[in-house]
C-alpha positions as CSV (number, residue, x, y, z in Angstrom):
1,M,0.0,0.0,0.0
2,A,2.7,2.4,1.0
3,K,4.5,1.5,-2.5
4,Q,1.5,2.7,-4.2
5,Q,1.1,5.8,-2.2
6,G,4.9,6.5,-3.1
7,Q,4.3,5.8,-6.7
8,G,1.2,8.1,-6.6
9,E,3.3,10.9,-5.2
10,Q,5.9,10.3,-7.9
11,D,3.3,10.4,-10.6
12,R,2.0,13.7,-9.3
13,Q,5.5,15.3,-9.0
14,S,6.3,14.2,-12.5
15,I,3.1,15.8,-13.9
16,Q,3.8,18.9,-12.1
17,K,7.2,19.1,-13.6
18,R,5.9,18.5,-17.0
19,M,3.3,21.1,-16.6
20,A,5.8,23.8,-15.2
21,S,8.2,23.2,-18.2
22,Q,5.4,23.4,-20.7
23,K,4.0,26.8,-19.5
24,N,6.4,28.6,-21.6
25,Q,5.8,26.6,-24.7
26,P,3.1,27.4,-27.3
27,E,-0.1,25.5,-26.9
28,S,0.2,23.3,-29.9
29,R,3.6,22.1,-28.6
30,K,2.6,21.0,-25.1
31,M,1.5,17.5,-26.0
32,T,3.5,15.7,-28.7
33,T,2.5,12.3,-30.2
34,K,5.6,10.6,-28.8
35,I,4.9,12.0,-25.2
36,Y,1.3,10.8,-25.6
37,V,2.3,7.3,-26.7
38,K,4.8,6.9,-23.9
39,E,2.4,8.0,-21.3
40,V,-0.4,5.6,-22.7
41,R,2.1,2.8,-22.5
42,D,3.1,3.7,-18.9
43,E,-0.5,3.6,-17.9
44,L,-1.2,0.3,-19.6
45,E,1.6,-1.2,-17.7
46,K,0.0,-0.4,-14.4
47,V,-3.3,-2.0,-15.3
48,N,-4.1,-5.3,-13.4
49,W,-5.1,-7.4,-16.5
50,P,-7.3,-10.5,-15.8
51,S,-5.8,-13.9,-16.3
52,R,-6.7,-16.0,-19.3
53,K,-8.7,-18.3,-17.1
54,T,-10.8,-15.4,-15.9
55,V,-11.5,-14.2,-19.3
56,V,-12.4,-17.5,-20.7
57,N,-14.9,-17.8,-17.6
58,Y,-16.5,-14.6,-18.2
59,S,-16.7,-15.2,-21.9
60,A,-18.5,-18.3,-21.3
61,V,-20.9,-16.8,-18.9
62,V,-21.8,-14.1,-21.6
63,L,-22.2,-16.6,-24.4
64,I,-24.6,-18.8,-22.3
65,T,-26.4,-15.9,-21.1
66,L,-26.8,-14.6,-24.8
67,V,-28.0,-18.1,-26.0
68,V,-30.7,-18.3,-23.1
69,L,-31.9,-14.7,-23.8
70,I,-32.0,-15.3,-27.7
71,S,-34.0,-18.5,-27.1
72,L,-36.3,-16.8,-24.7
73,I,-37.1,-13.9,-27.2
74,F,-37.6,-16.5,-30.0
75,L,-40.0,-18.5,-28.0
76,L,-42.0,-15.4,-26.9
77,N,-42.1,-14.2,-30.6
78,L,-43.4,-17.5,-31.6
79,V,-46.1,-17.7,-29.0
80,F,-47.3,-14.2,-29.5
81,S,-47.4,-14.6,-33.4
82,R,-49.3,-17.6,-33.2
83,A,-51.7,-16.0,-30.5
84,V,-52.1,-13.0,-32.8
85,L,-52.8,-15.3,-35.9
86,F,-55.3,-17.4,-33.7
87,L,-57.1,-14.5,-32.5
88,F,-57.2,-12.2,-35.6
89,G,-56.5,-14.8,-38.4
């Protein structure tokens, strides 16, 4: 926990230094593509990515739920269409 707080403090100091050095630059030069890509990579390295097993499990749950809901909608559509044809057909 202390390590994360220390990292957060370092990030804040780094941002403050960068902002201070950019104050004298024109607005169009403040954020270059190179800096942007580097910062995006740095942030992506901090992400706690799920394991392969977790992703497979979540994907299976989503697919099973999808099949169940599609089946339910299909059956409801079939029942109501036949009921309408029976009543008005």
